[in-house]
C-alpha positions as CSV (number, residue, x, y, z in Angstrom):
1,M,9.7,-7.8,5.3
2,L,7.3,-7.0,2.5
3,E,8.6,-7.9,-0.9
4,G,9.9,-4.9,-2.8
5,G,9.4,-2.4,-0.1
6,N,11.7,-0.9,2.6
7,T,9.4,-1.6,5.5
8,M,9.7,0.1,8.8
9,T,9.5,-2.1,11.9
10,I,7.2,-0.9,14.6
11,Q,9.2,-0.6,17.7
12,L,7.2,-2.8,20.0
13,P,8.6,-2.9,23.5
14,Q,10.5,-6.0,24.6
15,K,8.5,-6.0,27.8
16,P,5.0,-4.7,28.4
17,T,5.1,-1.0,29.2
18,C,1.9,-1.2,31.3
19,H,1.1,-3.3,34.4
20,P,0.5,-6.9,33.4
21,Y,-2.9,-6.9,35.2
22,R,-4.0,-4.0,32.9
23,L,-3.0,-6.1,29.9
24,L,-5.1,-9.0,31.3
25,W,-8.0,-6.7,31.8
26,F,-7.7,-5.4,28.3
27,L,-7.6,-8.9,26.9
28,A,-10.6,-9.9,29.1
29,L,-12.5,-6.9,27.7
30,I,-11.9,-8.2,24.2
31,L,-12.9,-11.8,25.1
32,S,-16.1,-10.6,26.8
33,G,-17.6,-9.4,23.5
34,K,-19.7,-6.9,25.5
35,C,-17.7,-3.9,24.2
36,S,-17.4,-4.8,20.5
37,Y,-18.5,-3.5,17.2
38,S,-19.0,-5.2,13.9
39,P,-17.2,-3.3,11.1
40,E,-18.4,-4.0,7.6
41,P,-16.3,-6.9,6.3
42,D,-13.4,-5.6,4.3
43,Q,-14.4,-7.8,1.4
44,Q,-17.0,-10.4,0.4
45,R,-17.8,-13.3,2.7
46,T,-19.4,-15.5,0.0
47,I,-17.2,-18.3,-1.2
48,P,-16.7,-17.8,-5.0
49,P,-17.7,-20.7,-7.3
50,G,-14.9,-23.2,-7.8
51,W,-13.4,-22.8,-4.3
52,V,-13.6,-25.7,-1.9
53,S,-12.9,-25.7,1.9
54,L,-10.3,-28.2,3.0
55,G,-11.2,-27.8,6.7
56,R,-10.2,-25.6,9.6
57,A,-6.7,-24.2,9.6
58,D,-4.3,-25.4,12.3
59,P,-4.4,-23.0,15.3
60,E,-0.6,-22.5,15.3
61,E,-0.4,-21.9,11.5
62,K,0.9,-18.4,10.7
63,L,-1.2,-15.8,9.0
64,S,-0.4,-12.3,7.6
65,L,-3.1,-9.7,8.4
66,T,-3.1,-6.1,7.4
67,F,-4.6,-3.5,9.7
68,A,-5.7,-0.3,8.0
69,L,-5.3,2.4,10.7
70,R,-7.5,5.5,10.6
71,Q,-5.9,8.4,8.8
72,Q,-6.0,12.1,9.4
73,N,-6.6,15.3,7.3
74,L,-8.4,13.6,4.4
75,E,-10.3,16.7,3.5
76,R,-7.0,18.6,3.2
77,L,-5.6,15.7,1.1
78,S,-8.5,16.0,-1.3
79,E,-7.9,19.8,-1.6
80,L,-4.3,19.2,-2.4
81,V,-5.0,16.6,-5.1
82,Q,-7.3,19.1,-6.8
83,A,-4.7,21.9,-6.6
84,V,-1.8,19.9,-8.0
85,S,-4.0,18.2,-10.8
86,D,-5.9,21.2,-12.1
87,P,-4.0,23.1,-14.9
88,S,-5.7,26.4,-13.9
89,S,-4.3,26.1,-10.3
90,P,-1.1,27.9,-9.4
91,H,-0.1,24.7,-7.6
92,Y,-0.5,22.5,-10.7
93,G,2.3,20.0,-11.0
94,K,3.8,20.8,-7.5
95,Y,3.4,17.3,-6.2
96,L,3.9,16.1,-2.7
97,T,6.7,13.8,-1.6
98,L,5.9,10.6,0.2
99,E,7.2,12.3,3.3
100,D,4.8,15.2,2.8
101,V,1.9,12.7,2.4
102,A,3.0,10.8,5.5
103,E,3.1,14.0,7.6
104,L,-0.5,14.8,6.4
105,V,-2.3,11.5,6.8
106,R,-0.3,9.7,9.6
107,P,-2.6,8.2,12.2
108,S,-2.8,10.1,15.5
109,P,-0.5,9.0,18.4
110,L,-3.6,7.8,20.2
111,T,-4.5,5.5,17.3
112,L,-1.0,4.1,17.1
113,L,-0.8,3.5,20.8
114,T,-4.3,2.0,21.1
115,V,-3.7,-0.5,18.3
116,Q,-0.3,-1.4,19.6
117,K,-1.6,-2.2,23.1
118,W,-4.4,-4.3,21.6
119,L,-1.9,-6.4,19.6
120,L,0.4,-6.7,22.6
121,A,-2.4,-8.0,24.7
122,A,-2.8,-11.0,22.4
123,G,1.0,-11.6,22.2
124,V,1.3,-10.2,18.6
125,W,4.9,-8.8,18.3
126,S,5.9,-9.3,14.7
127,C,4.5,-6.3,12.8
128,H,5.8,-4.0,10.1
129,S,4.5,-0.6,9.1
130,V,4.9,1.6,6.1
131,T,6.3,5.2,5.8
132,T,2.9,6.7,6.1
133,Q,2.2,4.5,9.2
134,D,-1.4,4.0,8.2
135,F,-1.0,0.3,7.4
136,L,0.3,-2.3,9.9
137,T,1.0,-5.8,8.6
138,C,1.4,-8.5,11.3
139,W,2.4,-12.1,11.4
140,L,0.4,-14.1,13.9
141,S,-1.1,-17.5,14.5
142,V,-4.6,-18.6,13.6
143,R,-5.3,-18.9,17.3
144,Q,-4.2,-15.3,17.9
145,A,-6.2,-14.0,14.9
146,E,-9.4,-15.7,16.1
147,L,-8.8,-14.2,19.5
148,L,-8.3,-10.7,18.2
149,L,-11.1,-10.9,15.6
150,S,-14.1,-12.3,17.4
151,G,-16.3,-14.3,15.0
152,A,-13.5,-15.1,12.5
153,E,-12.9,-18.7,11.7
154,F,-10.0,-19.6,9.4
155,H,-10.2,-22.4,6.8
156,H,-8.0,-23.7,4.1
157,Y,-9.5,-23.3,0.6
158,V,-8.3,-24.4,-2.8
159,G,-9.6,-23.2,-6.2
160,G,-9.1,-21.1,-9.2
161,P,-7.5,-22.1,-12.5
162,A,-4.1,-22.7,-10.8
163,K,-5.6,-24.6,-7.9
164,T,-4.4,-21.9,-5.5
165,H,-4.3,-22.5,-1.8
166,V,-5.5,-19.7,0.5
167,V,-6.5,-19.3,4.2
168,R,-9.7,-17.3,4.6
169,S,-12.6,-16.8,7.1
170,P,-16.1,-17.4,5.7
171,H,-17.5,-15.4,8.6
172,S,-17.4,-11.7,9.6
173,Y,-15.4,-10.4,12.5
174,Q,-15.9,-8.1,15.5
175,L,-13.4,-5.6,17.0
176,P,-13.4,-4.1,20.5
177,Q,-15.6,-1.0,20.6
178,G,-12.6,1.0,21.7
179,L,-10.9,0.4,18.3
180,A,-13.8,1.8,16.3
181,P,-12.2,5.2,15.9
182,H,-8.8,3.7,15.1
183,V,-9.1,0.8,12.6
184,D,-10.9,1.0,9.2
185,F,-10.7,-2.7,8.3
186,V,-8.5,-5.8,8.6
187,G,-7.3,-7.2,5.4
188,G,-6.5,-10.9,4.7
189,L,-9.7,-12.5,5.9
190,H,-12.2,-12.6,3.2
191,R,-10.9,-11.8,-0.3
192,F,-10.3,-14.7,-2.8
193,P,-7.9,-14.2,-5.7
194,P,-9.6,-12.8,-8.8
195,T,-9.8,-14.6,-12.1
196,S,-8.9,-13.2,-15.5
197,S,-11.7,-12.0,-17.8
198,L,-9.6,-12.1,-20.9
199,R,-11.2,-13.8,-23.8
200,Q,-9.8,-15.4,-26.9
201,R,-12.3,-14.8,-29.6
202,P,-12.7,-16.8,-32.8
203,E,-10.9,-15.4,-35.7
204,P,-13.3,-13.5,-38.0
205,Q,-13.8,-15.1,-41.4
206,V,-12.8,-13.1,-44.5
207,A,-12.2,-14.1,-48.1
208,G,-8.5,-13.3,-49.0
209,H,-6.0,-11.5,-46.8
210,M,-4.3,-9.2,-49.2
211,G,-3.8,-5.7,-47.8
212,L,-5.4,-6.7,-44.5
213,H,-4.0,-7.1,-41.0
214,L,-4.6,-10.4,-39.2
215,G,-5.0,-9.1,-35.7
216,V,-3.7,-6.2,-33.4
217,T,0.0,-6.0,-33.1
218,P,2.3,-3.1,-32.0
219,S,2.5,-2.0,-35.7
220,V,-1.3,-1.8,-35.9
221,I,-1.5,0.2,-32.6
222,R,1.1,2.6,-33.9
223,E,-0.6,3.0,-37.3
224,R,-4.0,3.6,-35.8
225,Y,-2.9,6.0,-33.1
226,N,-0.5,7.9,-35.4
227,L,2.9,7.1,-33.8
228,S,6.0,7.4,-35.9
229,A,9.2,5.4,-35.5
230,Q,10.6,8.4,-33.6
231,D,7.8,8.2,-31.0
232,V,9.7,6.2,-28.4
233,G,11.5,6.9,-25.2
234,S,14.9,8.6,-25.3
235,G,16.4,6.1,-22.9
236,T,18.1,9.0,-21.1
237,S,15.4,10.6,-19.0
238,N,14.3,9.7,-15.4
239,N,11.1,8.2,-16.8
240,S,9.5,4.9,-16.0
241,Q,6.2,3.0,-16.1
242,A,4.7,0.0,-14.4
243,C,2.0,-2.7,-14.6
244,A,0.7,-4.6,-11.7
245,Q,-0.6,-8.2,-11.7
246,F,-2.7,-9.9,-9.1
247,L,-3.9,-13.1,-10.8
248,E,-1.2,-15.5,-9.7
249,Q,0.1,-15.1,-13.3
250,Y,3.7,-14.4,-14.4
251,F,5.4,-13.2,-17.6
252,H,8.5,-14.8,-19.0
253,G,11.4,-12.7,-20.1
254,S,11.9,-15.0,-23.1
255,D,8.3,-14.4,-24.2
256,L,8.9,-10.7,-24.1
257,A,12.1,-11.0,-26.2
258,E,10.3,-13.2,-28.7
259,F,7.4,-10.8,-28.9
260,M,9.7,-7.9,-29.6
261,H,11.6,-10.0,-32.2
262,L,8.3,-10.8,-34.0
263,F,6.5,-7.4,-33.7
264,G,9.0,-4.7,-32.6
265,S,11.5,-4.5,-35.5
266,N,10.2,-1.1,-36.7
267,F,10.7,0.9,-33.5
268,A,13.3,1.2,-30.8
269,H,12.4,-0.7,-27.7
270,Q,13.7,-2.4,-24.6
271,A,13.7,-6.2,-24.6
272,S,13.7,-6.8,-20.9
273,V,11.9,-5.5,-17.8
274,A,14.0,-3.1,-15.7
275,R,12.7,-4.2,-12.3
276,V,10.3,-6.9,-10.9
277,I,8.7,-6.2,-7.6
278,G,7.5,-9.4,-6.0
279,Q,8.2,-13.0,-6.9
280,Q,8.1,-14.5,-10.4
281,G,6.7,-18.0,-10.5
282,R,8.6,-20.8,-12.2
283,G,5.6,-22.3,-14.0
284,R,3.9,-21.5,-17.2
285,A,3.4,-17.9,-18.2
286,G,-0.1,-16.4,-18.0
287,I,-1.6,-14.8,-21.1
288,E,-2.8,-11.7,-19.1
289,A,0.6,-11.2,-17.5
290,S,2.3,-11.5,-20.9
291,L,-0.2,-9.1,-22.5
292,D,0.3,-6.4,-19.9
293,V,4.0,-6.4,-20.2
294,Q,4.3,-6.7,-23.9
295,Y,1.8,-3.9,-24.8
296,L,2.9,-1.5,-22.1
297,M,6.5,-1.9,-23.4
298,S,5.6,-1.7,-27.1
299,A,3.2,1.3,-26.7
300,G,5.5,3.0,-24.2
301,A,8.5,1.9,-26.2
302,N,12.0,2.3,-24.9
303,I,10.9,3.4,-21.5
304,S,12.1,1.7,-18.3
305,T,9.4,-0.6,-17.1
306,W,8.6,-2.2,-13.7
307,V,6.4,-5.1,-13.0
308,Y,4.6,-5.7,-9.7
309,S,4.2,-9.4,-9.9
310,S,1.7,-10.7,-7.3
311,P,3.6,-9.3,-4.3
312,G,2.7,-11.0,-1.1
313,R,2.8,-14.7,-2.1
314,H,1.9,-16.1,1.3
315,E,-1.5,-17.7,1.1
316,G,-2.8,-15.5,3.9
317,Q,-1.9,-12.3,2.0
318,E,-3.9,-10.3,-0.6
319,P,-1.8,-9.2,-3.6
320,F,-3.8,-6.0,-4.3
321,L,-3.5,-4.8,-0.8
322,Q,0.2,-5.6,-0.8
323,W,0.5,-3.4,-3.9
324,L,-1.2,-0.5,-2.1
325,L,1.3,-0.9,0.8
326,L,4.2,-0.7,-1.6
327,L,2.9,2.6,-3.0
328,S,2.8,3.9,0.6
329,N,6.4,2.8,1.2
330,E,8.5,3.7,-1.8
331,S,9.8,7.3,-2.2
332,V,10.6,6.8,-5.9
333,L,8.0,5.1,-8.1
334,P,7.2,4.9,-11.9
335,H,5.1,7.9,-13.1
336,V,2.4,5.7,-14.8
337,H,0.8,2.5,-13.4
338,T,-1.6,0.3,-15.4
339,V,-3.7,-2.2,-13.6
340,S,-6.0,-4.8,-15.2
341,Y,-8.0,-5.7,-12.0
342,G,-11.5,-5.1,-10.7
343,D,-14.4,-6.3,-8.5
344,D,-18.1,-5.7,-8.4
345,E,-18.7,-2.7,-6.2
346,D,-21.5,-4.5,-4.3
347,S,-19.1,-7.3,-3.3
348,L,-16.9,-4.9,-1.3
349,S,-17.8,-3.0,1.9
350,S,-18.0,0.8,1.9
351,T,-15.2,1.0,4.5
352,Y,-12.9,-1.0,2.3
353,I,-13.8,0.9,-0.9
354,Q,-13.5,4.3,0.8
355,R,-10.1,3.4,2.2
356,V,-8.7,2.1,-1.1
357,N,-10.0,5.3,-2.7
358,T,-8.0,7.3,-0.1
359,E,-4.9,5.4,-1.2
360,F,-5.6,6.5,-4.8
361,M,-5.8,10.1,-3.5
362,K,-2.4,9.7,-1.9
363,A,-1.0,8.5,-5.2
364,A,-2.6,11.4,-7.1
365,A,-1.1,13.9,-4.6
366,R,2.3,12.5,-5.4
367,G,1.8,12.9,-9.2
368,L,1.3,9.3,-10.1
369,T,-1.0,8.4,-13.0
370,L,-3.1,5.3,-12.2
371,L,-5.0,3.7,-15.0
372,F,-7.5,0.8,-14.4
373,A,-9.3,-1.4,-16.9
374,S,-13.0,-0.7,-17.0
375,G,-13.8,-4.4,-17.0
376,D,-15.1,-6.9,-19.6
377,S,-18.8,-7.2,-18.6
378,G,-20.3,-4.1,-20.2
379,A,-22.7,-2.4,-17.8
380,G,-22.8,-5.6,-15.7
381,C,-25.9,-7.0,-14.2
382,W,-27.2,-8.2,-10.9
383,S,-30.6,-8.8,-9.3
384,T,-31.6,-7.3,-6.0
385,S,-35.0,-7.5,-4.4
386,G,-36.3,-9.2,-7.6
387,R,-35.2,-6.3,-9.8
388,H,-32.3,-6.2,-12.3
389,K,-29.7,-3.4,-12.1
390,F,-26.4,-2.7,-13.8
391,R,-23.4,-3.6,-11.8
392,P,-20.5,-1.1,-11.6
393,S,-16.9,-2.2,-11.0
394,F,-14.3,-0.9,-8.6
395,P,-11.6,0.4,-8.7
396,A,-12.8,1.5,-12.2
397,S,-15.4,3.6,-10.4
398,S,-13.0,5.5,-8.2
399,P,-12.9,9.2,-9.0
400,Y,-9.1,9.3,-8.5
401,V,-8.1,6.9,-11.2
402,T,-8.3,7.1,-15.0
403,T,-10.4,4.3,-16.3
404,V,-9.9,2.8,-19.8
405,G,-12.7,1.2,-21.8
406,G,-12.4,-0.9,-25.0
407,T,-13.0,-0.6,-28.7
408,S,-12.9,-2.7,-31.9
409,F,-12.2,-1.8,-35.5
410,Q,-15.3,-1.2,-37.6
411,N,-13.7,-3.6,-40.1
412,P,-11.8,-6.2,-38.0
413,F,-9.1,-6.6,-40.8
414,L,-8.6,-3.0,-41.6
415,V,-7.0,-0.1,-39.6
416,T,-10.3,1.9,-39.7
417,N,-12.4,3.9,-37.4
418,E,-13.2,2.3,-34.1
419,I,-16.6,1.3,-32.6
420,V,-17.6,0.0,-29.2
421,D,-16.3,-3.3,-28.1
422,F,-19.4,-4.8,-26.6
423,I,-17.5,-6.0,-23.5
424,S,-16.2,-2.6,-22.6
425,G,-17.1,-1.9,-18.9
426,G,-18.8,1.3,-18.0
427,G,-21.6,2.9,-16.0
428,F,-22.2,4.8,-12.8
429,S,-20.9,4.2,-9.3
430,N,-23.3,3.4,-6.5
431,V,-20.7,4.5,-4.0
432,F,-19.0,7.6,-5.2
433,P,-20.9,10.8,-6.2
434,R,-20.1,12.4,-9.5
435,P,-16.9,14.4,-9.2
436,S,-17.0,18.1,-10.2
437,Y,-14.5,17.6,-13.0
438,Q,-17.0,15.5,-15.0
439,E,-20.2,17.3,-14.1
440,E,-20.6,19.1,-17.4
441,A,-19.7,16.1,-19.6
442,V,-22.0,13.6,-17.9
443,A,-24.9,16.0,-17.7
444,Q,-24.5,16.6,-21.4
445,F,-24.6,12.8,-22.1
446,L,-27.6,12.2,-19.9
447,S,-29.6,15.0,-21.5
448,S,-28.8,14.2,-25.1
449,S,-28.4,10.4,-25.4
450,P,-31.3,8.9,-27.4
451,H,-30.6,5.4,-26.0
452,L,-30.7,5.7,-22.2
453,P,-31.6,2.5,-20.3
454,P,-34.4,2.8,-17.7
455,S,-33.3,5.1,-14.9
456,S,-33.9,2.3,-12.3
457,Y,-30.9,0.4,-13.7
458,Y,-28.2,2.9,-12.7
459,N,-27.3,5.8,-10.3
460,A,-27.2,8.8,-12.6
461,S,-25.6,10.9,-9.9
462,G,-22.7,8.6,-9.4
463,R,-19.1,8.8,-10.7
464,A,-19.3,7.9,-14.3
465,Y,-16.7,5.8,-16.2
466,P,-14.7,5.1,-18.3
467,D,-12.7,8.2,-19.0
468,V,-10.9,7.1,-22.2
469,A,-10.6,4.0,-24.3
470,A,-8.3,2.1,-26.7
471,L,-8.5,-1.0,-28.9
472,S,-9.4,-4.1,-26.8
473,D,-10.1,-6.7,-29.5
474,G,-8.0,-9.2,-31.4
475,Y,-4.5,-8.9,-29.9
476,W,-1.5,-11.1,-30.6
477,V,0.4,-12.2,-27.5
478,V,3.4,-14.4,-27.0
479,S,3.0,-16.8,-24.1
480,N,5.1,-19.8,-23.3
481,S,7.0,-19.3,-26.6
482,V,3.8,-19.5,-28.6
483,P,2.2,-16.6,-30.5
484,I,-1.5,-16.5,-29.6
485,P,-4.0,-14.5,-31.7
486,W,-7.3,-12.8,-31.0
487,V,-6.9,-12.1,-27.3
488,S,-9.4,-9.5,-26.2
489,G,-10.3,-7.4,-23.1
490,T,-9.8,-4.0,-21.5
491,S,-6.7,-5.7,-20.0
492,A,-5.2,-4.9,-23.5
493,S,-6.5,-1.3,-23.9
494,T,-5.2,-0.2,-20.5
495,P,-1.5,-0.8,-21.0
496,V,-1.7,0.6,-24.5
497,F,-3.1,3.9,-23.2
498,G,-0.7,3.9,-20.3
499,G,2.3,3.4,-22.6
500,L,1.3,6.4,-24.7
501,L,1.0,8.6,-21.6
502,S,4.5,7.5,-20.7
503,L,5.7,8.8,-24.0
504,I,4.0,12.1,-23.3
505,N,5.7,12.2,-19.8
506,E,9.0,11.7,-21.6
507,H,8.5,14.9,-23.6
508,R,7.4,16.8,-20.5
509,I,10.3,15.6,-18.4
510,L,12.9,16.4,-21.1
511,S,11.3,19.9,-21.3
512,G,11.7,20.5,-17.6
513,R,8.0,20.0,-16.8
514,P,6.5,17.6,-14.1
515,P,4.8,14.4,-15.2
516,L,1.1,14.4,-15.9
517,G,0.0,13.0,-12.6
518,F,-3.7,12.5,-12.0
519,L,-5.1,13.1,-15.5
520,N,-8.9,13.4,-15.1
521,P,-9.3,17.1,-14.2
522,R,-7.2,18.1,-17.3
523,L,-8.8,15.5,-19.5
524,Y,-12.3,16.7,-18.9
525,Q,-11.3,20.4,-19.3
526,Q,-10.0,19.5,-22.8
527,H,-13.5,18.2,-23.8
528,G,-11.9,15.3,-25.7
529,E,-9.2,17.2,-27.6
530,G,-6.5,14.9,-28.8
531,L,-8.8,11.9,-28.8
532,F,-10.7,10.1,-31.6
533,D,-14.4,10.2,-30.6
534,V,-16.1,6.8,-30.7
535,T,-19.8,7.3,-31.7
536,H,-21.1,3.9,-32.7
537,G,-22.0,0.9,-30.7
538,C,-23.4,-0.2,-27.3
539,H,-22.1,-2.5,-24.7
540,E,-23.7,-5.6,-23.1
541,S,-25.8,-5.7,-19.9
542,C,-28.8,-7.7,-18.4
543,L,-30.3,-10.4,-20.6
544,N,-33.9,-9.7,-19.8
545,E,-37.0,-8.5,-21.7
546,E,-36.6,-4.9,-20.4
547,V,-33.2,-4.0,-21.8
548,E,-32.5,-7.1,-23.9
549,G,-28.8,-7.3,-23.2
550,Q,-28.1,-3.7,-24.1
551,G,-26.5,-1.2,-21.7
552,F,-25.3,2.3,-22.6
553,C,-24.5,3.4,-26.2
554,S,-21.7,5.7,-27.4
555,G,-22.4,9.0,-29.0
556,P,-20.7,12.4,-29.7
557,G,-18.5,13.6,-26.8
558,W,-18.1,11.7,-23.5
559,D,-20.1,8.5,-22.9
560,P,-20.1,5.7,-20.3
561,V,-18.8,3.1,-22.8
562,T,-15.7,4.6,-24.3
563,G,-15.3,7.8,-22.3
564,W,-13.8,10.7,-24.4
565,G,-12.5,8.2,-27.0
566,T,-9.2,6.7,-28.1
567,P,-5.8,8.4,-28.5
568,N,-4.6,10.4,-31.5
569,F,-1.0,10.6,-30.3
570,P,0.3,13.7,-32.1
571,A,-2.7,15.7,-31.1
572,L,-2.8,14.4,-27.6
573,L,0.9,15.1,-27.1
574,K,0.3,18.7,-28.3
575,I,-2.5,19.2,-25.9
576,L,-0.8,17.6,-22.9
577,L,2.7,18.9,-23.3
578,N,2.0,22.4,-21.9
579,P,2.0,23.7,-19.3
C-alpha cells in the first residue's frame, strides 16, 4: 500500500488464465532479446558525485518499480486544461474530478492486459494501481526485475549528505518489442535522490542597525507585499495548501511552533501541520524542509496545510514519482502545491519528461495550482560538443506549472524595491515549445532586451520561465530549535508565493467561486497587473570569456529571470478575485 494513498489492487488471477505453455513461450520471447526495444532510460544513468557502489544487490532482495502505462486522449486533455484555465472560456473554473480524468486517460484494455500478462509470466503478482490506472507499482525481487528488464543490473549505493542507501541500476534496460505501445517508462532504476541547493550566505556588513531589519521574516514579507493583519485565512472554508519534500529531510513540529512564537505574533496563524503524507524521520530536522513549512504557513497564514514528506521511503522507490502517484489517487487534494525540486533537463529522457508533464496536465484539469522553484543556478551552464550552453531545469520548464524565481532587496537591510537575486533560475526549455499563453510576452522580451546572450546559448522558441518571483535572499528559519539567519534560494520564494495564492483562493471560495487552478493563462493575460515589476539585475551563467558569468537580465515587463515580478497582494487579490 502506498503511503498516504488509497491504492487499488490490480486483480491478478490466482491461477494463470492462459495455457501454461503460452506463458512459457511469452517468457522465452522476453529472454531471447530478439524482439526487444530500448526505451530511453527514465532518468540519468550516470552516478552522481559522492555516491559509491557497495556491490551487486542480492537476487532475492525486494524492489519497488513503477510502470508508467501508456495513456489515452492526451490531446483532449490538453484542450480541457485550456478551457478550464482561460478566463475568456465559458468553461473557466469548471474543473474535472479525478474520476473524470481517469475516464479520459485510462490505458486501453489491451495495454492493461498486455502488461498484466508480461508481469505474470515472470511471477510478479504483488502490484497496486491508482485510480487513473496509468501507473502500476509492483514489488518484485532483483532477480525478477533483471529478468523483466533486460540489461538492468541492480547495485547498492550509498551517498548524499545523509549517507542514504538506494538500490539502482547503472545500466539502461530493454523491454519486449510488444510492450512498446503500452509502457512509457519504468521508474525506480536510475534516479538518485537530489540534494538541496539552499545557501546560507554571509551576513552583509552594515554600520548600525537602527531602523533596519536583520533578515527576511514573516513580518518583512508581509510589509513588502502589503499584507495587513487581516490578510489571513478564515479557518472556516474548505481551503488547504501543501508543500512536497523529496530530499530525505523532515520538519519538526516543535520548530514550527517556535518559529511562529518568534515571528508570528502579529497575525493569526496555525501552529501545526494539519496532515502529513508519508513518513516523518526521527533524526535532525532539515533546513529546507523547515523553510518550506514555516514560510508556506506564515504567508498562507491560518490555512490548513499538508506536507508530503518523502513518500515512498523504501530505498528502491523514488519520492518524486511517489508524489505524482498520490496526485493520481486522491479525490480531495489541497488547492495549492509548492515544490522546491528540480533537475537539469538534459539529465532526463524525453519520455520521462513528457510523461511527468502529462501528470501536471492532469492536475491542471482538476484545478490544482502547482508552483515549482525555478532553481538556484541562474541560467545554468553545460558543455556539449565543446561549446557552452545554458542549462534549463525541469519541472521548472514545464508549460503546465507556475515557476517562481528569486529576488533580493536593493538594500539588504531595508524593505525597499527588489532586484534580481543572481541565483534565480530561468531560461528557455530545450524540450517544450513556447506555449501560446506566453507568446506575446516572450516575443516582446526577445525583441526589446538590450542584454541578450548569444543566441547559440539558448532555445529562443522554447517554454520560457520563470513566470513570477518573490524574495529568495536572507531568510530566518528555525531548525532543530535554533534560529538560523541568511538562508537563501528559490526554495524560499516558492512557498511564499504559494501561500499568497492560498489567501486569494480563500476569498474566492468564500465568494462562491472556484479556486484559481492553473494560473499561467490568466497570469499572462493580465500582463503583470498586481505584481511589482523587477527591472534591475542579471542572473549567473557560464564562467567563460564569451558571457563572463552573466545570463539573462531583467527589464520592464516579463523576463526570464523574475517573470512578471513579485506580488503586491492587495492589487493581485483584486485582479484574481473575479470572475
